[in-house]
C-alpha positions as CSV (number, residue, x, y, z in Angstrom):
1,M,64.8,-88.3,40.1
2,K,65.2,-84.7,39.0
3,Q,62.1,-82.8,38.1
4,A,61.6,-80.9,34.8
5,I,64.6,-82.4,32.9
6,H,62.8,-85.2,31.0
7,P,61.1,-84.7,27.7
8,Q,57.4,-84.9,27.3
9,Y,56.3,-88.4,26.3
10,N,53.5,-88.6,23.7
11,P,51.8,-92.0,23.7
12,K,49.9,-91.2,20.6
13,A,52.6,-89.6,18.4
14,T,52.1,-90.1,14.6
15,M,54.6,-91.6,12.2
16,K,54.2,-90.6,8.6
17,C,55.8,-92.2,5.6
18,A,56.4,-90.6,2.2
19,C,54.1,-93.2,0.6
20,G,51.2,-91.8,2.7
21,K,50.9,-94.5,5.4
22,T,50.4,-93.2,8.9
23,W,50.3,-95.0,12.3
24,N,50.5,-94.1,16.0
25,I,53.6,-94.8,18.1
26,G,54.9,-93.7,21.5
27,S,57.6,-91.1,21.2
28,T,59.0,-87.9,22.7
29,A,58.4,-86.1,19.3
30,P,54.8,-85.4,18.5
31,E,55.2,-86.3,14.8
32,T,57.9,-88.2,12.9
33,N,58.4,-88.3,9.1
34,I,60.2,-91.1,7.4
35,S,61.1,-91.7,3.7
36,I,60.4,-95.5,3.6
37,C,58.5,-98.0,5.6
38,A,57.7,-101.8,5.4
39,N,54.6,-100.9,3.3
40,C,56.7,-99.4,0.4
41,H,60.2,-100.9,0.9
42,P,61.2,-102.9,-2.2
43,F,62.4,-105.9,-0.2
44,Y,59.1,-106.3,1.6
45,T,56.9,-105.6,-1.4
46,G,58.7,-108.0,-3.8
47,T,59.7,-105.3,-6.3
48,E,63.4,-105.5,-5.4
49,K,65.7,-105.3,-8.5
50,I,69.3,-106.4,-8.6
51,V,71.4,-104.0,-10.6
52,D,74.3,-106.0,-12.1
53,T,76.2,-104.6,-15.0
54,R,79.1,-107.0,-15.0
55,G,77.2,-110.3,-14.6
56,R,78.5,-111.0,-11.1
57,V,75.2,-112.3,-9.8
58,D,74.9,-114.7,-12.8
59,K,78.5,-115.9,-12.3
60,F,77.8,-116.5,-8.6
61,K,74.6,-118.5,-9.3
62,K,76.4,-120.7,-11.8
63,R,79.2,-121.4,-9.4
64,M,76.7,-122.4,-6.7
65,E,74.9,-124.7,-9.1
66,K,78.1,-126.3,-10.1
67,A,79.2,-126.9,-6.5
68,G,76.0,-128.8,-5.8
69,P,74.3,-129.1,-2.4
70,K,76.4,-128.9,0.7
71,T,76.7,-132.1,2.6
72,P,77.9,-132.3,6.2
73,G,81.2,-134.1,6.5
74,K,83.7,-134.9,9.2
75,K,86.0,-132.2,10.4
76,R,89.6,-132.3,9.4
């Protein structure tokens, strides 16, 4: 292995989110900033909103209700 070509590994590098949460990770960069994490992501927090201006989601849900539950059948 060649000497002096590998980056310095920081086992206690910090990860900072825009929401204010920080935690330690192992990285070659001493500090990493991110804009969103699992603490503030809408999918994980339950604040996810579906933006639907044409009613496509409602049409899809109605179509799925009309179709009923899927039952396994024999292959054709």
